[in-house]
N, C-alpha and C positions, 0 to 999 in steps of 0.2 A: 395493551397498545401495540400497534403494528410497527415493524421497522421501516427503514427508509430506503428500500430497494428501488422503488420507483423514482425517488429523487436521484439516485445514482445513475439510472438509466437516462433520465432527463438531463442530467449535467453532461453526460458523454454525447447525448444527441445534440445538445446546444452547441458544444464545441465543433461537432461535425458540421452543424449548420453554418457555423462561422468560418468554415473551411480551414480548420486547424485541428491540431491534436489537443487533448486535455492534459493539463499538467497535474501529476499526481505526486504528492509529497509524503514521505515516510518520516516519522519521528517516534522514538520509543516513549511510552508512558513513564512517568517518574523520573525523567532525566531533563535537567540536572536535579530537579526535585519534582514532586507532583505538580505543585503550583507552577513551577518554571516550565514544565512540560506542556501545560495547558496554554501558557502565554506563548510558547514556541508555536503551537498549532495556529493560534491567532495570528502570529506574525507571518507565517508562510502563506496563509489565506490573504492577509492584507497585501502581501507582495505579489499575489496573482495565482496561487494554487487553486485549482478547481475542486479537487478532492484530496482527502488526507487519509492516509493509513497510520493508525496508532498501533505501535508494536507492543506486545505483551512481552516483557522482559523474560528471558529464558536462560538457564545456567548451562544448557547443553545444546547449543545451536548446531544445525546442519546446513543452513543457508547463509548465515550471518558471518561476515568477515571481521577482521580485528577492530575496525572503527566502531561498528555497531556493537560488537561484543563488549567493548570498553564501556560504552554507554550503558548497556544492559547491566554490567557489573556494578556500576555506580548506582543505578536504580535499585537493583537487588540489595545492595549494601545499605541503601537508604530505607529499606523495608517495604517496597512497593508490593501491593497485593492486587488481586483481581478487582477488588472493590475500587481501588484507585484508578485502574484502567477504565472501569465503567464511569467513574466520576470524570475522567479526562474526556471520554467520548461525550458525555452529557453536556458538560460545560463548554466544550469546543463547538459542539453542534448548536447550542443555544446562542452562542456568541457570534458564530459565523453563518449558520444556515447551509453550509456546504455538506456534502455526504462525508461521514466518517466511517471508515471501516477499521476493524481490528485485524492485525496480522499476528497469528499465533501458531505455534506448534500445537499438536494435538494433545500431548499429555496434560497440560493444565486444564483444558476443557474436560477431558475424560475424568480427571480427579474432582473437578468442581461440580460436574453433572451437566449433561448436554441440555436438558430441559431448563435447568436453572440458569445456565449461561446465556442461552438464546433468549429467554424471557427477559433477563436483565439487560442485554444488549439492546433489544428492541424497545424496552422501556426508556433506555437512555437516549434513544433517537438514533442509534447506530444503523448503517446501511448494509452491513454484512461482515463476512470474515474472509480472509485469505489464509488458506491452510496448506502450507508448502509440503508438509510431510504426512498428510492424511491421503492414503491410497483411495483411489476412486472406488474400487470394489469393496472397500470397507466403510464407505461414507453414507450408506443409506439411512442410518439412525440420525446422523447430523442433518442431512438434507431434509428429512421429514420435519424435524423441529424448526429448522431454518426457514423452510417454506411456510410452516404454520405461523411463524412470527414476522413474516415479510422481510426476510434477510437474504441477501445474496451469498452464493457460495462460489468463491473465486478460487479455481485450481491453477497450479503452476504447470506450464509446459516448458521443455527444454529442447535444445538443438538435437539431443539424442533421441527424442521421441519419434517413434515411427508413425507413419500416416494413420495406420489403424488405431494405434494407441491415442493419437490426437483426437480422433473421432470419438472414442470412448470418453475421454476426459471432457471434451467440450460439450457433449450431449448431456453430461451430468451437471455441468456448471451453470452459473447464472451471473448476471451483472456485467462481467467482462472476463477475459482470459488473460492471465498474467504470463507473458512470455519472457522467460529468462534469456537474455541476449547471448549468453555463453555458458559453457560449462564451468562451474566454479562457485565461489562465494561472493557475497556482496563487496563492493568496494570500487572506488573511482579508478578509471582506466584511461589511457591515452586514446584508445579506439574502442568503439562499440563492436565492430566487427561485421563482416558480411553474413554471418550465421543468423543474425537477428532478422534481417530482411527475408531471408529464405524461410525462417520459422514463421514469421507472420504470414507469408504467402501460403504455406502448407496449412497453417491453422485456420485461415480464413476459408479455405476450400471445405472445411468441415462444419463451419458454423456461421451464424449471422451475428453472434456476439462480438462487441468490440474487442480488439486485441491490443493490449497495452504492454509496452516493453520496459523491463527494468534490468538492473545490474550493469553498472559502468558509467551511466550518464552523470556528468558533473558540471558541465558548463553549457552556455548558450549555443555554441557551435554544435556540440553533440546532440543537444535537445532538438536543434533544427534538423539535423540529419535523421534522427529517429522519427521525428514528426513527419518527415517526408513519406514514410511507409507505414506508420503505426497510428492507431486511434488514440493512444495515450502514451505519455512519457513519464516513467516512474523514477523518481530520485530519492535516495535515502541517505547513503553514506556521505554524500557531499554536504547535506544539511547538518548531519551529526557532527562531521569534522569541523564545520564552521562554529558549532557550539563548543566543541571541545578545544579549539584553538583559541577561543576568545578569552580575554583576561578576566572578564566577569559576566554575569548573566545579562546585564543590559547590552553589553556589547555583543554577546552571542545573539540576542534577539534581533538587534539591528543587522547583524551579518546574515542571518537566515532570511530576513524580510528582503534584504538587498539581492541575495542570491535567488530567491523566488521571482523577483522582479526580472532579473536577467534571463532566467529560464523561461519565464512566461513570455518574454519577448522572443526567445528563441523558438518556441513552438509555434509562434505566429509567422515565422519566416520560412518554415518548411521547405 
């Protein structure tokens, strides 16, 4: 079975045709439970998310700030495994029909086996992977199997990336480019910063791929600001915090659905 990279491209193109940015939501698999995580994905899509990133919980993060680390710890203590991530992708995709990507560090894929991982992700209906710590120059094996199975390979670029480096990264990627709005780890912030707009401009000079901005967006005002210059607005910590702060799972699902609705309205106000 082929993965859903074409659905991902079509979803981003549809948002562009509607003269808006796409809303991309991030949620970790297995948080607060595997079943609860699947329901959370359904909730953000019901609220207005166009695309969802399902995080593969990791014990040694390099990009994730304290909020997502807390959720990952809950998921790992609950015994989440890669099979549960694949189940989350499958059931979320079957329930919503939107593109579902996995965001993961490289080590779990390397241990699991690249061919096995890509084949299972494609079979589950996944659209691709975001790989924040896989160097482009070491990505040939991954890209070979991802291409074979119809999966996007999304790389992360940062404000520190030089123009030549940006061109190398975007030439190897597919689906979209993940532009980190600032140097640092994930988390909500008061301001997204001017660096993000400059990074999007420089990245677009190297590629026709959509450029989506993440790190720091937590409310409709910020979503509208980023939507003014990016093809997609990525929100993760704000959704996870809404779940963490809720008194119970039902309240958490209601909170993430409501937040998705506010953010979806924001990306349409660009």
